[in-house]
C-alpha positions in Angstrom: -15.1 -9.3 19.7 -14.1 -13.0 19.5 -10.5 -13.4 18.5 -9.8 -9.7 19.3 -6.0 -10.0 18.9 -6.3 -11.9 15.6 -8.3 -9.1 14.1 -6.3 -6.2 15.6 -3.6 -4.3 13.7 0.1 -5.2 14.0 3.3 -3.5 12.8 6.3 -5.0 11.1 8.9 -2.2 11.2 7.3 0.7 9.4 4.6 -1.5 7.9 1.2 -1.5 9.7 -1.1 -4.4 8.9 -4.8 -4.3 9.5 -5.0 -7.8 11.2 -2.9 -10.9 11.9 -4.3 -13.0 9.0 -1.5 -13.9 6.6 -1.6 -15.5 3.1 1.5 -17.7 3.2 3.7 -17.9 0.1 2.9 -21.0 -1.9 3.8 -21.7 -5.5 0.7 -21.7 -7.7 2.2 -22.3 -11.2 -0.4 -19.8 -12.5 2.1 -17.5 -14.3 3.1 -17.8 -17.9 6.2 -19.9 -18.8 8.1 -16.7 -19.0 7.1 -15.8 -15.4 4.5 -13.0 -16.1 1.2 -12.6 -14.3 -1.9 -14.1 -15.9 -5.6 -13.4 -15.5 -5.9 -16.7 -13.6 -3.2 -15.5 -11.2 -5.0 -12.1 -10.7 -8.4 -13.9 -10.1 -6.8 -16.2 -7.6 -5.2 -13.3 -5.6 -8.5 -11.4 -5.8 -10.4 -14.3 -4.3 -8.0 -14.4 -1.3 -7.7 -10.6 -0.8 -11.5 -10.2 -0.8 -11.6 -12.5 2.2 -10.1 -9.9 4.5 -6.5 -11.2 4.9 -4.1 -8.5 6.2 -0.8 -9.6 4.7 -0.3 -11.3 1.4 3.1 -12.9 0.7 3.3 -14.0 -3.0 4.9 -17.2 -4.1 8.6 -17.8 -4.5 9.5 -15.6 -7.4 12.8 -16.1 -9.2 15.4 -13.3 -9.5 17.2 -15.0 -12.3 15.9 -17.6 -14.8 18.7 -20.1 -13.8 17.1 -20.0 -10.4 13.6 -20.9 -11.6 12.2 -23.9 -9.8 8.8 -24.5 -11.4 7.6 -24.3 -15.0 5.0 -21.5 -14.5 6.5 -19.7 -11.6 6.3 -15.9 -11.1 9.4 -14.0 -12.0 11.0 -10.7 -10.8 13.9 -10.9 -13.2 13.2 -8.1 -15.6 11.0 -5.0 -16.2 8.6 -6.7 -18.6 7.0 -8.2 -15.5 6.2 -4.8 -13.9 2.7 -4.3 -15.5 1.4 -7.6 -14.1 3.0 -7.1 -10.7 1.4 -3.7 -10.5 -2.0 -5.3 -11.1 -1.3 -7.7 -8.1 -0.5 -4.7 -5.9 -3.7 -2.9 -7.0 -5.8 -5.9 -6.0 -4.2 -6.2 -2.6 -4.5 -2.5 -1.8 -8.1 -2.4 -3.0 -9.0 -4.8 -0.2 -6.8 -3.1 2.4 -4.1 -5.8 2.4 -0.4 -5.3 2.4 1.2 -7.3 -0.3 4.8 -8.3 -1.3 6.7 -10.9 -3.2 9.1 -13.6 -2.0 12.5 -13.3 -3.7 14.2 -16.6 -4.3 16.7 -18.6 -6.3 16.3 -22.4 -6.4 20.0 -23.1 -6.7 20.5 -26.9 -7.0 16.9 -27.6 -6.1 15.7 -27.4 -9.7 16.5 -29.3 -12.9 17.8 -28.5 -16.4 14.3 -29.5 -17.7 12.9 -26.4 -15.9 15.7 -23.9 -16.4 17.2 -25.2 -19.7 20.7 -25.2 -18.1 22.6 -27.1 -15.4 21.6 -26.1 -11.9 24.0 -24.1 -9.8 25.0 -24.1 -6.2 27.6 -23.1 -3.7 29.2 -26.6 -4.0 28.9 -29.3 -6.7 26.8 -31.6 -4.6 23.5 -32.9 -6.0 20.3 -32.2 -4.2 19.2 -35.5 -2.5 15.7 -35.0 -4.1 16.5 -33.7 -7.6 19.7 -35.7 -7.9 21.1 -33.5 -10.7 24.7 -32.4 -10.0 25.0 -28.6 -9.9 27.8 -26.4 -11.2 29.8 -24.8 -8.5 29.4 -21.0 -8.6 32.5 -18.8 -8.9 32.8 -15.8 -6.6 32.0 -13.5 -9.6 28.8 -15.5 -10.3 27.8 -15.4 -6.6 28.2 -11.6 -6.6 26.1 -11.4 -9.8 23.3 -13.3 -8.1 23.5 -11.0 -5.1 23.0 -8.2 -7.5 20.0 -10.1 -9.1 18.3 -10.1 -5.7 18.9 -6.3 -5.3 17.6 -5.6 -8.8 14.5 -7.7 -8.1 13.9 -5.9 -4.8 14.1 -2.5 -6.5 11.7 -3.8 -9.2 9.3 -4.9 -6.4 9.4 -1.5 -4.8 8.9 0.2 -8.2 5.8 -2.0 -8.7 4.3 -0.6 -5.5 4.7 -3.6 -3.2 4.7 -2.9 0.5 7.6 -5.3 1.5 9.7 -8.1 0.3 10.4 -11.5 1.7 13.7 -13.2 1.1 13.4 -17.0 0.8 16.4 -18.4 2.8 14.7 -21.7 3.7 13.7 -25.2 2.4 17.0 -26.1 0.7 17.0 -23.3 -1.9 20.1 -21.4 -2.8 20.5 -19.1 0.1 19.8 -22.0 2.5 22.4 -24.0 0.5 25.0 -21.4 1.4 23.9 -21.2 5.1 23.9 -24.9 5.7 27.1 -27.0 6.3 25.2 -29.9 4.8 25.3 -28.3 1.3 28.1 -25.7 1.6 31.5 -27.3 1.4 33.4 -24.2 0.0 36.8 -23.2 1.4 36.8 -19.6 0.3 35.1 -16.5 1.9 31.6 -18.0 1.1 32.2 -21.3 3.0 33.7 -22.9 6.0 32.6 -21.3 9.3 29.2 -19.8 10.0 30.4 -16.3 9.4 31.5 -17.1 5.8 28.3 -19.2 5.2 26.2 -16.2 6.2 28.1 -13.9 3.8 25.8 -14.6 0.8 22.6 -13.7 2.7 24.3 -10.7 4.4 25.5 -9.3 1.1 22.1 -9.8 -0.5 20.4 -7.8 2.3 23.1 -5.1 2.3 22.8 -4.6 -1.5 19.0 -4.6 -1.2 19.1 -1.9 1.5 21.4 0.1 -0.7 19.0 0.3 -3.6 15.6 0.4 -1.8 16.5 2.1 1.5 16.8 0.8 5.0 13.2 1.6 6.0 11.6 -0.6 3.4 10.4 -3.8 5.2 12.4 -7.0 4.6 11.2 -10.3 5.9 13.5 -13.4 5.8 12.2 -16.9 5.7 14.4 -19.5 7.5 14.4 -23.2 8.1 14.6 -23.4 11.9 15.9 -27.0 11.9 16.9 -28.9 8.8 16.4 -32.2 10.6 19.3 -33.9 8.8 22.8 -34.9 9.9 25.2 -32.1 9.3 22.4 -29.6 8.7 21.3 -26.4 10.5 20.0 -26.8 14.0 17.7 -24.5 16.1 20.8 -23.1 17.7 22.4 -22.3 14.4 19.3 -20.6 13.1 18.9 -18.6 16.3 22.3 -17.1 15.7 21.4 -16.4 12.1 18.2 -14.6 13.2 20.2 -12.5 15.6 22.7 -11.6 12.9 19.9 -10.6 10.6 18.4 -8.3 13.4 21.7 -6.4 13.4 21.9 -5.7 9.7 
């Protein structure tokens, strides 16, 4: 067979995938304004799943409405979303694909026009693109968002998804904590690389506590931010190694 490896199975932890074809996570804006699945969303996923893809990673899905980045983005923030999420799972499984959501929080990389409130971040530094100054999160608020990620992961498992992906790239909230470019905190969530990693570490630890250590978790990282003072390949290599040890 031509492209034998491409069409051969592969495993990610305990998850076996029928081939190496992956639907990458891309925001469609096909959900309702409240973040629930629509028929348009279901039809779109059906059209991709029927093509034979092995792994389907849904778009960035907010774990809290203050972290919503787009007007009609998919949400994982409450149980009213479960029915639609279960329909997405059913479509993926019908075609033999493994399917999972991407958990995310936009942080400062959104606007009050989208969320209805001032954006939040690790430090009160405006996103160079959005240019809306965010509110600096308190430690209690940070820990609450960590819990939001864990709740969303548990909700994803309850919906029947096969894995979750944590969005820690592209300037969104987790990346904001990881990067010295955006994280200027001086408490236990900022400063050296160990402290800047704490937010992501706590998120994963809390997720593992509620869904079990054998449920597959993928983490999306920006390998090189390509900006002065941002994360480099060397930094991200260290982050990846730390993730492997969690």
